[in-house]
N, C-alpha and C positions, 0 to 999 in steps of 0.2 A: 594111522598115527602110531609111532613107536612108543614103547614104554618110557623112554627118556623124555619124549616130548610131552607125555602126560604128567610127568613128575613136576610138582609145584616147587619152585625155587624158594630158598630161604635166604634172608639177609645175613651177611656176615656178623652183624651185631644182634642177631635174634635173641640171644640169652640176655642181653641188656634190656631189650624191650619186654621180655617175659618178666624180668625182675622188677620192671617199672609198672607191671600190671596191665600191659597192653592187651587190647582185644584185637585179634587178628582176623583178616578176611582175605579172599583172593582178589588179585588185581594184576592183569597183564601177565599171568603165569607165575606170579609171585605170591607168597604169603606175606601180607603187609600189615603193619600196625594201623588199625582203623581209628582207634581212640584209646585214651588212657583214663584212669579213674576220675580225673577232674571233669571229664565230659567234653563233648565237642564245642559247646557254647563257650565254656571257660577257656579252652585251648585257643579258640579263634580270637577271643577278646584279649587274651594274654599276649598273643602275637602282635596285635595292633598296639598294645600299651607298652610292652617290654621286649621280650625276645623269645621266639619259639624255635625249637630245634627239630628239624624234620630229617628222617633217614630216607634219602632218595637214591640209595645204592642200587635200586632196580633199574635206574636209567643207565644208558650205555655211553661210555666215553670212547672215542676213537682218536688216536694220535696219527696225524698224517704229515708226511714230510718228503722232501726231495726237490730237485731242481725245477720240476714242472708242477709243483703242488698248487700254486695259485691258479694256473691254467686249468688243472684238474677240477678244483673247486668251482671255477667259473663255468665248466661244462656240466658238473653235477647239479649245481644250484644257480638260481638267478642272483648271482653275487659277484661283485668285483673284489675278490679276495686280495688282489694286489694293491688295492687302494687303502686297505686297513693299516693303521699304524701298529707297530709292535705293542702288544698289550690290549688292543681294541677288540671288543666282541661285537658280533652282529647276528641278529635274528634273521634266519633265512628259511627256505622251504626246499623240500625235495618234491619235484613235480614229475608226473608221468607225461607221456606224449600228448595227452589231451588236456594238460595243465591241471589235472586233478592233484590234490595235495596228498602225497604219500606219507609225509611226515613234516614236522617243523623242527628246526635245529637251531642251536647257537654255536657259532664258529668263532674261535678266538685265535688271533695271531700271536704266537709265542716268540717267533724269530723270523728272519727273512724267509726261510724255507721250512717252517714248522707251524702247524696249526693244531688246535684241539677242537673236536666236534662233540657236542652233547646231543644224544638222540633219545627218543622216548622208548620206554621199556618194551611195549608191545610190538614195536617195529624194529627192534634191535637186529634180529637175524636178517630180515629183509633189507634193512638199510646197509648192513655189512656186505651182503651179496651185491647190492646195487652199486655201492661205492667202489668195491673192488673191481666190478666189471668195467666201470668208467675209468678207473685208474690204470687198466691194462694199456690204454692208449697214451699214457704219460709216464714220465720218469719220476715216479713217486710211490710211496707205500701207504697202506691203511692198516693200522694195528689196533684191534680192540684191546682195551685195558680192563683189568679186574681191579676195582677200587671200592673202598668205602667212600660214599658220597653223602655229605651232610649239607643241609641248608640251614643257616642261622638267619632268621628274619625278624625284623621289628626295629623300633626306634632305638633300642639299647644295643643293637647288634654290634656296632662299631666299638663301643666301649667294652663290651664283653670280650670281643676278639682281642682287643689291645691288652686287656687284663690277663688274658690267657697266654700272652707272650707272642701273639701273631700280629705283626704290624701291617695292616692293610688300609690305614686311614688315608693314605695318599690316593687311593683309587677313586675314580668317579664311577657313576653307574655305567654298566656294560664295558668294564675294563677288567683285566685280569693279569695274573703273573704266577710264577712258580716260587713260592716263598722258601721252599726247601727242595732238595733233589726228589723227584717223583711226586711232589705235591703240586696241586693245581688249584688256584683260588680265583674266583671272579666276584665282582660286586654286581650281583644280579639275583633274580629270584622269581617266584611265582605267586606272590601275595599282594603286590602293589606297594609293599613296604620297602624301606631300605634294608639291605641285607647282603649276605654272602653265600656262595656255594663253594664247598671245599671238598676236593677229592684227594684221598691219601691211600697209600698201599694198605692192604688189609691188616698187616701187622701193626700199623699205627692207628687203626680205627678206634679201638676201645679206649686207648689213652686219650685221644682227641675228644671223643664224646664225653668221657668222664671229666676231663678238664673243663669243658664248656658247661656241663651240667653242675659243676661245683659252684658256679656263680648263681646266686639266689634269683637273679633276673631271668634265668633260663628254665624253660620247661619243655619236655617232650611234647610234640604235637603230631597227631596222626593224619591219616589220609582223608578222613571226613572233613576235618577243619581246613586242610589244605585245599579241598574242593570248594568250600564256602568262601574262603579267602580269595581264591583266584576268580571265582564267579563274581564277587563284588568288585574285583579289579578289572572285570571285562576281558579276561584272558582266556584264550581258547584251550580246550582239551581235545587232543587228537583222538579220533574215534567217536567223538560226540559232536563237537562244534565244527570240526574240519575233518575231512577224510577224502579218499580219492574221488568221491562224487561231488565234491565242492572245489572251487577254484579261487585264486586270490582276489579276483574281482568281486565275486559275490560274498566272499568271506570278509571283505573290508580289510584286506591285508596288503593292498598295493603299496602302502607306505614302506613295506619291507623290501621292495624291489626298486633300486635306483633307476631314475629315468634313463640314464645312459645305458644301463644294462638292458632295459626293455627295448631300447632303440637298436642296440647292437646285436641282440639275440645271441645265438651260439650255445645257449643252455637247453637242457632237456625241457620240452614243452613250450619252447619260445614261440613257434608259429601258432600253436593253439591259443596261447595266452594273448598274442597280438590280435587274433580274431575276436576273442572275448572282450578285449578292451574296446575294439572298434564297434562291436555289436552292442555293447552295454549289457549289464547284468539284468536278468529277469527277476532276480530276488537279491536281497541284501541281509547280511547278518546284523541284528540290532539287539539292543537291550530291551527288556520287557518287564514292566512292573505291574503285578496283579493289584487290582483296586482294593481288595480286602486283605485279610490276614492269612488266607489259605495259600500255601505254596503250590506252584504249578510245575510239574516234573517234565523231564525230557521225554519226548515221544508224543506229547499232547498236540493235537491238531489245532490250528488257528483259523478263525473265520472272520470275515469282514461283517460290518453291521447289516449288509444286505443278504447275509447268509452264505455268500460264496467262500469257498476255501481260500485262505489267504497265506498259509504257511505252516510252520511247525516249530515247536519248542525243541531245542537241542540240549539245554542244561537248565535246571531250575532247582530252587530250594529256598530256605530262609536265610537272609543275610543278617547276622547278628549285629554288625556295625551299622548297616543301613536301617536296622530295626524294622524290617519289612521283608516280605517275600521278593525275590529277584529272579530273573531268568534271562536267557539268551535264546535266540532262534533266528530263523530265516522267514522273511515276509516278502511279498511281491513288492517290487521296487516302488510302485506308485503308492504303497502304504507304509513306506519305511520312514516317513517324516516323524520326528519326535512329537508326541502329543496325540498321534493317531490312536483311536480306540478300536480294539479288536476283542475277540472272544476266544478263550481256550476251552476245549472240550475236556472235561474231567469227570470220569465215571458217569457219563450221560448228561451232565450239566454243563452249561456254558458260562464260564466265569470271565468277567470283564478284565482286560489287561490293557495297558497303555504303552506304546513305544516310548522308550526312555533312553537318553544319551548314555553312552558308556564312558568311563566306569561309573559304578553306582556310588563308590566312595573315592575320594581323591587319592592319587598316587603320591607316595612320599619318597621318591627315588633321590639319591644323592647326585646332584649335578656337579659338573666341573671336575 
């Protein structure tokens, strides 16, 4: 590994986070704000009640465009990009030839021949290499962008954004637009709440953040609360709940792949995915709720009542809004029915857990 690869990256707004008293920690090669003086519990609950501001500049945006861009995206992902309306966003996946999940992405159509892709931080370099390799067969370009990327999440998010001078009230969930040159904004997020994700040139980042934070309804929220929020919302974290060893069938993500796309194929991993659909999944991603108050963490093994191994926990912790421990994991398909009682092994003890429907708390996305 080169010295450059070993260097931990810092966010463009790091000084703002330091001034806010952030506690930093490593994540996907970045030094990230984990929490602020209010603490994880208050940050989590503030997001559910008002508006939390998250710095997600570690994530990678790619602008892609050209005459063949829709066909390129349809080869790279199980996605009918040409069917998206201008301004429409779609959750999709990068699959390998075995239908393993290399990454999950959000693709937004900006114009007839322009799209924006949002990728996860830990996969940014590999995603860029893969996307550019696929693009070689098409008349299109893939350009990584350097941006300050902020997420404003919670029931007050729209009112805060409007008060800040950014009019996005017309957007429905999973729609986006470019409010100013080189700005990109979508009504989306990773918390289960209504909210927005806003990418701006680095030179505009500090002013945007300070403008939003000037509103008393807004507080910085760190990576720890972002994790508890997304877990309560039943949303996957790549590298934990999904990865190249998992596929869309077992991960319960087939809703992200239109039936017509499955049938027509043509995307990377199409043949392997068709076989997995035909064979059926041997395990399923499910919600899991410990019977007591002790959280069960990722990596814990799951066992059936007869003592046979039944699966594994991939994410777990305490859900402040659910007021109980919550978890996600994979269990044998015949044990995936809600209400099934299992046991998680924690430090030599077996704690009772129950298969629970996802999400643990209702989503509050803005429809229409």
